[in-house]
N, C-alpha and C positions, 0 to 999 in steps of 0.2 A: 372330391374325396381322394385321399392320398394313400399311397402304399408305404407301409413302415418297413424300410429296408436298412435304416441306420439310426444312430442316436439323434440325428438332426431332422427327423421327420415325425409327423403326427400319426397316431395309430388308427387309421381308418382305411379299410381295404379298398383299393381302386381297381386292380385287376390281378389275376393270378399269374405270376411268373415264377420261374425257378430262380431262386436267389441264394447265393452262398454267403452266409453271414460271417463276417470276420470280427474279431474282438475289437471293439472301438478303443481308440487311444487318442485322447484330446489334451492338448496343452492347457486348455482353460478349464480343466476339471481339478478340483482340489485333491490332494493325495489320498484323503480318506475315502473318496468315491470309488465305487466298483463299477467300471464301465459296462461289464457284462450284466450286472444286476440292476444298477440304478438308472442307466440310460435306456430304460424300457418303459412301456406304459404302466399304469397303476396295476395293482394286484388283481387276481381273477375276479374277486367278488365285486370290484368296482369297474370292471372292464366294459360291461354292457352300457353302463351309464356314460362312461367316457366316450364310447363310440357314438352313442345317441347325440351327445353334445356336438361332436364334430360333424355328424351327418346333418344336424340342424344348421350348423354353420354353412356347410356346403349347399344346403337348400336355400339359404338366403331368405328367411321368412320376411314377409312384408311388414311395413309399419315402423321400420327403423332406418329409413333412408337418410334422414337428417341427423341421426344420432351418431356419435355422442357429442359432437362439437357444439351443438346448440346448448348443451348442459354445462360445458366447462366454463367456470366463472371468468369474467373479464378481470384482468389484473390492473389494479389502480396504478396510474402513472405511466402505463406502457406507451400510450400515444406520444407523450412528451419525450420519453426515452428514445422511441423510434425516430422522432423528428431530429433529435440531436445525433443519433447514430448515423443518419443519412449523411450528415456533414462529414463525419469520420470515415464512412465507407467510400465517399467520393475520393478522399485523399488516399485511402488504402488501395483503391482500384488503380490509381495512378502509379503507385509503387508496384502493384502486380504487373501492370503493363511494362514497366521498365525492367522488371526482373525477368519476365517471360514465363515459360511453361512450368517452372518449379517455384512458383510464387508461394505455395503453401509451406515450402521449406525455407525460402530465402527472404520472405517479407518479414522484417524484424517486428512489425506490429503483432504478429501471431506468436511471438516468443518473448514478449516483454517480461513475463514472470521469471522464466529461467535465465534470461539475460541479466535481470536485476540481481539474481542470486550469484551468478558468476562474477559480476562486477563487485559485489560485496566481498566475495572471496579475494578478488584482486586487491581490494582496499585492505583487507586483513593481512595479506602476505606482504604487500609493500609497507604497510604500517608497522609490521614487526621489524623490518629493516630500519625504518626511520626511528623507531623507539630506542633501539639499541644504541644508536649514535647520538640521539637526543639527550639521553640521560648520562652519557659518558662523562662530560665535563661538569656535571652537577645540575642543579635546578635553581630556578629563580629568575628574576628580571635581568640580573647582571650577566647571565650566561645563555639564556634561552635563544636570543636572536643570533648570537655567534655560533651556537651549536647547529642551528638550521642552516646558516650560511656555509658552514664547513661541509655539510653534507653535499652541497652543490659542487664542491671541488673534488669529490671522490674520483678515483682512478677511472679513466675511460668513460667519463660522464655517467657512471653507474648511479651515483647519487642523484644526478639531475634527472635521469630517466625514471628512477624509482619515485622520486618526489613528484614529478609531473604526472606519472601514471596514477599515483595515489590521489592527487587532487582531481584529475579529470575522471577517473573511475568513480570517485565519490559523487561528482555532479551527474555523471551519466546514470549512476544507480538511482539517484533521486528522480531523474526524468523517466527512466524505465518503470519505476514503481508508480509514479503518477499516471503514466499512460496505461499501465496494467489496471490501476484502480478505475480510471475513466472507462476503459473497455468493459470492465466488470460491471460498472454502473449501466452503461448503454445497453449491454446484453441482458440486463435484468437478472444478474447472477449474484445479488447481494442480500436477498431476503429469505425468509423461511429458514430452512436448515442451514443455509449458507451464512447466517448471521455471524457465526464465530470467525469465519475467514475474513469477512468484511471488517469486523470489530478489531481483530488483531492486526489486520493489514493497516488500518488507520493508526493504531498505536505504533506499529513498526515504522511507519512513515515519520511520525513525530520523533521517535527515537533516532532515526537517521538524521533528522535535522539537528537535534541536540549534539549528536556525534560530530557532525561537520562544524558546528559552532565552536565546540571545545577544541577541535583541531586547529581552527584559525586562531583561537585565543593563545594556544601554546607557542605560537611563533613569536609573539611579543614584538610585533611591528605596529605601524599606525592603524592597521585594521584591528588588531587586538586592542589598541588603545580606545578605538571607537566602541568595540564590543564591551570593554570595561565600563565605558561611560554609560552605555544603554543598560547594562546590568545594574549599575549603581542607581540609575534613575528608576528602574523597576523596583529595586529593593527599598527605595524610599517610601513605598507604600507601607512598609513596616520599619519606621525610623529606628527602633531599638536594634534592628538587625542591619539595616542599610547604612546608617551613619558610622558605626564602628568599623564596618567593612571598608567604607570609602576612605577612612582616615589612613589606611595602609597604603593608599595610592595618591596622596596629596602632592608629594614631591618625589623626585628620583631618589633622594636620600632616605625617604621613608620606606622604601621597598627592600631594605636590606634583609628583612626576615621573611620575604615572600616565598622562599623555597618551600615552606610547608604548604602554602596555597597552591603552588605549581605541582607539588607532589599529589595533592588531592585532585587537582585538575587533570593530571595525567591519569590518575586512577579512574576518575569518572569517564575519561575518554575511552579507556580500555574496557571498563565495566559496561559502558553503554553498548559495546559490541556484543557482549554476552546477553544483554537484554534484547538486542535485535535478534540474536539466535533463538532465544526463548520464544519471542513473539512469532518468529517464522515457524517454529515447531508447532505451536498452536494453530498457526495459519493453515497448515497442511494436515492437521491431525485427522480430519474427517475424510480425507481423500484416499481412495485406493490407487495404488501405483502412481503416487505423486512423482512428477518430473522435477528433479532438483536442478539439473544443469541443461543448457542447450546442447545442440549437436556439436561434435568436435570441431567442425569447421568454423562455427561461431566463436568458440573459445580461442582458437588459433588466430582467427582474423581480428578479434577484439584485442588480443594481446599485442599483435603487431601494430595495430592502429594506435593503441595507447602509448606504446613506446615511441612511435613516429611523432605523435602529437607532443610528447614530452621533449623530444629533441628539436622539433620545429618551433615550438613556442614554450620554452621552459616555464615552469611554475615559479614565479619570483615572489620575493617578499616586498612589502612596502617598506619605506624608510623605517628605521628602528624607532620604537615607541620612545617618546620624550615627554615626560609629564610636565616639563617646563614650557612646552609649545603646543599649540593647537595643530592637529593633523592637517596637512595641506592637500594638494592635488594627489589623488591616488586612484587605484582601481579596486572594485569590489565584486564579489561573486553573488549575483542576485539569487542563485539557487539556495544559498544559505544565509546571506546577509541582506535579504530583500527588505527587512524591517528597518534598516538604519535610517533612511531618509524620513521615515514616518515617526521616529521616536526620539531623535536627537533634539528637536526644537520644541515639540509640544508634549503635553502630558501623555506619557506612554500608556496610561491606564485606558484611554479611549481606544487606542490601536489594539492593544493586547486583549482588551475586553471584547472587541469585535472579532478578532482572530479566534479567540477561545470559543466564543459563541458559535461562529461559523463552523469551526472544527467539531464542536459537540453536536451540532445539527446534522452535519454530514455523517458523523459516526453513528448517529441514531437513525439513519435512513431505514434500516431493516425493520424498525418498529414504527417509525412515522409513516411509512408507506407499506404497511403490512399487507393490505389487500385481502380479498376473500381467499380462504384456503382452497388449494387445489387437491386433487385426489392423491392419496398416499398408497404405498404398496400394501397389498393384502394377499395372503397366501392361503389357499385351500389345503389344509394339512392332510385331508383324506386323499387328495389326488397326488400330492407331492411325493416324488420318488427319491428325493435326496441326491439328485445328480450333481448338484453344486454349481451348475452353469449360471444360475441367476446371481448367486453370491460372487462368482468370479467376474461376471460382466458388470455388476453394479459399480459405478465410479465413486460412490460416496459411502461405502461401508454400511449401507442401510439393511443388508441381509447377512445373517450369520448362519452357519451350519452347526447344528447341535446333535448329539447322539439321540437316536430315536428310541423311545421307551413305550410305544403304544402297541407293540407286538407285531408291527408290519415287518416284512422281510428286509427292508432297506435299512442300512446302518445309520443314515443321517436324515435330518429333516430341516428344512429352511425356516428360519424365524426372522420376521421382519421387525424393523425398528422405525416406526413412522416418524419419529423425531429427527431422524437423519435423512429421510427421503425428500428429494427435491422434485418429484413427479416427472422424472425424465422418461420413464417407461422402458428403459433398456432391459430391465428384468423381464418385462412382458414379452419382449421379442426373443428372449433367450429360452423360454419355457416351451417344451414340446407338448406338455399335457394340459394346457389351459389352467394350470394351478396358480399362476401369478397374474394378478390384475391390479389396476389402480382403483381406489374406492369409487371414483367417478367414471371409470373406464373398465368395466368388467370385460375380461378377455373374450368370452363367447359373443357378447353383443358388439364388441369392438370389431371383431373379424366379420361378423354377420353384416354389420352396417356397411363395411367396405364392399363386400360382394354384392349387396343389394344396390349400392350406388353404381357399381360397374354395370350390372345388368340393366338398371334403369337408364344409364347413359347410352348404352348400346341401343336400347329400344327407342329412345328419343332421337338418336342420330340415324337410325335405320341401318347402321353399319358398325362394325367394331371400332371402338375409340381407343386412343392412347390413354393409359392410366398413369398419372403423374403423382407420386408420393413426395411430399415435402414436409419440412418441420415447421414448428410454430414461429420460429424466428423469421423464416422466409415469408410465412403467412402474414406476420405483423407488418411486413414491408409491402404487402399487396401482391406477393408472388402468384398465388393461385388465381387471383382475379385477372392477371395478365396472361394466363395460359391461352384462353381462346381456342378457336378451331375445334377439331374433333378430338377434344381432350377432356378427361375428367380428372381434375386436380383434387387430391385428398390430403388434408392436413393431419399430421400425427404429431405427438409431443416432440419426438425426435425420430429421425430415420432409423435409428437403432432400435426403436420400439417395434419395428416390423419383423415378424418371424419370416424366414425365407419362404415358408409354405404359403404365407399370405400373398406373396408376390406370385408364386407359381399358380395358386388357385385363382388369382385375378385373371391370369391368362386362360385358365380353364373356364372361367365365367364368361369369356368372350372378348377380352381386351385384345386389341391388335398387337400391342406391345406395352411394356412397363418401363417407366423411367423414374429414377429416384434422384431427386435434387436435394442435396444437403449442404452443410457448411463446408468451407475449405478444410483440407485434411488436418491442419494443426489449429483450427479455429472453431471447432464444434462447440456450440453453446452448452452442450452436455458432456464435454471433454472427449468422449470416446465413441459416441454413437455412430458417427460416419465411418470410423475405422472398423468397428464391429460389424456393421452392415455389409461393407464391401468384403470383409474377410468371410462372412457367412455365405455370401453369394459366390465367392471364389472358392468355396469349399475348403478353406483352410482353418476355419474355426467353427466349433459346434455352437448352435445347430446349423447344419449345412443345407444349402439348396439341394433339392433332390437331383440325383444323377440324371433322371429322365429329362430335366430341364436345362442341362448343360447345353449351351449354344442357342437357347431360346432367346427371343427378342427382349432381353432385359438389359437396360443400360443405366449407368450411374453418371452423375455430374456433380462435382463438389465445387460450389461457387459462392461468393458473397451474396447476401440477400438482394443487393441492388443490381445483380447480374443474373437474376432468375430467367428473364426472357432470353438473354444471350445463351444461357445454358440449355434452354429448350431448343433453340435454333441449332445449336451445335450437335444435338443428337446424343451427347454423352459418349461414354465409352463402355466397353465390356469390363465387368468387375475383374480385377486382377489381384493376385497375391502381392503383398508388399515387396517381396523379393524380386518379383517379375517386373516391377516398374523401372523405367530407365533411370540410370544413374545421372547425377547432376554433373554436367560437363564444365570444363574450365571457363568457357565464356559466361556461363551463368554465375559461377563463383565470382568472376570479375565484376559483373553487374551488381551482385549483392554486396560485394566489398566496397564498391564505389558509393552505394547508397549509405552504408554504414559510415564510410569516411566522410561523406557530406554531412551526415547528422552529427558526427563527432566534431567536425570543423565548426559547425554552427554553435555547438555547445561550448567549445573552447573559446570562440570569439566572445560569447556572452559571459564567460567566466570572468573576464577582465573588463568590466564596464567602468568608464571614467566617472569619477565622482569627486566633488569638492565639498566637504561637509561644512566648512566655515569660510566666510568671505575674507579676502585679504585685508580688509579694513577693520577686522575685529581682533580684540585682545580680551583677556579674561582675568578677572580677579577671583581667586578661589579662597574660601574660608574653610579651614579644617582644623579644629582644635579639640583637645581633650583637656578639661580643666577641673580641678578639685576646688569646690567652694569651701569657705571656712566652716568649721564646726559651729553649730549654733550655740553651744554652751560657752564658746569663747567670745561671744558678743557682749557688748556693754549692757549692764543691768540698770534699768531706770528706777529711781525712787518714785514714791507716790506723787509728790508734787511735780516731778519732772514729767511723769506720764500724763498728769492732769493738764499740764501746759501745752501738750501736743493737740493738734486738731483731731477731730473725731476719727477721720479715716486713718490717720497714722496710729491712733490708739488701737484701733481694730487690727491693723496690720501688725503692730508690735505684739499684741496679745496672741494672735494666731502664730506668730513666729516663735513665741515662748513655748507654745504647746506642741509645736512641730519638733521632729527629731532629725538627726543626721546633719547633712551639710546644707548650706544655702544654695539655691539655684544660681546659675550663671546667666546674667543678663548681658546681652551684647547689642551695641548700637554701632553700625558701620555706615560711614559717610564717605562719598566720593565727590570731590569738588563741592562740598557743602550740601550735597543732596543725600538724604537718608535712604539707603538701599536695604537696610536690615535693622530691625528693632524687635528682638525676640528674646524670650526667656527659655532656658534649657534646664530641665529638671535633672537632678542627680539620679543615677541608676541605683538599683538595689531595693530590697524589701524595706529596709530602714533608711533609705536615701543616703546610704553611706558611701556610694560609689561616685565615679566621675560623671561630669556632664559632657555630652558630646554635641558638637555643633558643626554643621557642614552646609555650605552653600556656594553657588557660582554666580558671578555677575559679569556680563559682557560690558566692556568699556571700549571707547575709541582709543586708538594708538596716540601716544604723546605723553606729556607730563600731566600727572593727575595727583591731586592731594587726597591722601587716604588717612582717615581718622577713625580709630576704633576706641570706643568707650566700653568699660567693663564694670560690672557690679557683681561680685561674688561673695559679698559679706553682708548684704542687706543695708549698706550704708550709703547707697547712691553711686552714680556712675563716676568712674575715674578714667582719665585718658590713658590708654595703654600704648597706642601708636598714633603718631601725628607727623607725617612726613610726606614729602613730594617724591613720587616715584615715576620713572619713565617707563612707559609701556611701549615696547616695540610691536610692530605688526605681527600678529599670531602668537605673541608671548603670553605665558601664563605666570602671573605673580601670585604667590600663596601666602596667606596669613596662617601661621601655626603657633603652637605654644611649646616653648623649649622647656622641658621638664628638668633640665640641668640648671639653667639660669633662672628658672621660674618666671619667665617673661614671655610676652607675646612678641612675635617677630614677623616682619614682612620680607619675604624672600623673592 
């Protein structure tokens, strides 16, 4: 039983002492809360019931020793996630050992989300510089490559640094976002009320990929030429869209009017960044105290490393795009152009169909692996004093404070929103008066079961035992089972779900000492549970540990789940205020910086992967024509005897043609060295078939002299030879068949 001397204690008399009450003042109270009035037990008429409840807790009634964890539902898919996380934890532990005692601050895996945001800001800032100089000479294929090349020559390598930082920050942002998503998945933080963050995070990742793709396209080098080719192949699923688009890029001369396309491409590149910003806003919408940026030393270090990488290995362009030649040996960025090898040769529908299906399945994880529902926050309004601590401590905005209208003396009342609750229990640990519970974890039974287990463990051991509190994440990795010895390991949703008086009452129940093992400081599965717990025990955050237990054998250890046993052996440390913790020294900054430098070096190396899309022994014959067939009313009219003299099939064809309207379709037959490679009919566009017919195709040929013959029928009168010539194909050369609308003739260029 406890003595109520401050806002952070529960109102049950323990012993009579003379106490001078000072006005409480807590940083984690909302401005509307009155510390004098609201941080007190419930009103007089409810006080007896309130005391009885806590006396029952202190008595530790029998029959609840195994409760409540036997009742909490098993979460589907958790064992598989734990198995995968074990692999990640092994690598993270290696980084922790390299960094040293400040691993929670300097291990980049714990800061992937905020690091990704900073990198995106770096992309935006450098992108603004590049855009100004990119548009200065104009837009289009004729000037795009030169504009980018000119940036590299800016004074004092500024352009080179900015361009390199832009490219490498883009790739690093994708990697950081992917790692953030993977860690979110492994830690089982993607379902339930967190579905919005997962869903928008996946959309944000897709938008980042499109952003990078358009950026590479704007350079108009051979990489951009390959991007163009894959886009055309993808658009051919809708020929009425894909073919007219492709005809703008058949020859270098055909691109004279592409400035409009590049203007739209640049607009899309910029607009996608606004889309990324919108997705990010929704991504953090349900978070309290969302962290936007990493610590200052991360931002400074990353800025220096990006500039150094840009100088050491400048971001270069591939050779300028030439629509008259196949791209040769080049390098490509697998973070954005990973799809090139899979879509240049085969039907891209198979690859993109698989990618879209996989992306859709991963995006739907919150619903595919929904699992059984866990307890949601519930608040006893009769007990609530409106102190606001639960609303302030909740990391997910699941509790709001509203004006009280039931006649009670307190100004506010806490209102829960179960749809936003993730069952972390931090609000339970913040409430002095047992008003906050989870539906599957009522606070009185929750505390009672803990004390019952402590007493039972002491009785079984015949001596006081150490009580170890740990979170569900550590329990999923088998932490409590490895405790052993004279210990009683108790699992709670999060260590932040422990009220400080539960810790002190465990000592009163006979525990030799209490140890709390939680996640690393910046890697709590519930965002802030470990921080709130240590601050409460250090008496810097309400509810505070009772003053009588200052110096009691209470220790904390914050370690990854795979280091639970090591944390126990270490004995932990005394809870400390955040300001009292030792500062990070230069040697540790150097270690952390070297780890970031190594990671960035690997990324930079992979940014330029060698790639040859076409063999040296290949050449290409490209067909891209827009042709107007003759109007049907201008065709020859047959008399009755002439029609009767025709075979039946031709009679049917003639009669159908007479009933049709608009232009004749264009029939093309293409032969290379006497072999037919194309024989197809292209219908005119338009509702009344009054438009042009568009034809497009590509055919690989071996280098050397080749006889090319094109036969055309656009009047319904049979094929006529339009091209019949021998052309020399050099290695890697592209020869194109086009239609000259000035001379009204087909040409081989």
